[in-house]
N, C-alpha and C positions, 0 to 999 in steps of 0.2 A: 428513495425510496428503500427498503429493505425487504429480505426473506424472514417471515416466524413464524415457529414450528405450531399448528393446531391442536388442539386436543385429540387424538383419533393418530396419529400423526403425519397427517395432510401440512402442506404447506399454502400460501398465501404472501403475497405482497402486499406492506403498512406504508404509509405514509413513515420517516426518521424523521420527527421534529428537532432532534442532533445532530442529524448532518452536519461536518466542516470538513470540505475539502480540503482546506488545511491538511489534515490529518493524512490525507492517504499521499498527500505530493510532495516531491523531495526536488529541491530544483538548487543546483552549483550553479549559480548567474555568470559567473568568472570560467563558467568549461572544468575541465579535472587542469594538474598541475602536468599533464602528461600521457601514454601509453600507461604505463607498470600503472599510474595512479587510477585509470580507471580499472584493469585489469583488479587491483585487490576489489575494488567498489564492487563487483562486479562478483568475485571470490565471497565476501563476506556474505551478501545481500542474499549468495543460492545456500549458503553455511548455515542463515541464523532461524531461517524455520518459521514458523507466522507467528505471530503473539496472538491467544485468543483474546486478550484484552483490547485488543487496537486493531480497526478494519485489516478485515483480513485478503487486501486487495491494496496496492498504490504502484505509484511511477516516480521515479529517476531520471532528472530531467537537465542532463550536461553537456549544453551548448561548445562544438565543437568535435 
């Protein structure tokens, strides 16, 4: 499901036939090599802003 803007400015939920969860999730399967790498990843994600050509939400998983 995704929100779509209708004529007149209102919004509604609609099916998204191209939805791919892999575009939203980034997994570091082996974790990160230390606290400094985790801090660098956090700083990068906070500084880059949202890319309007990609999904406007994502999740990063780094075990450990």
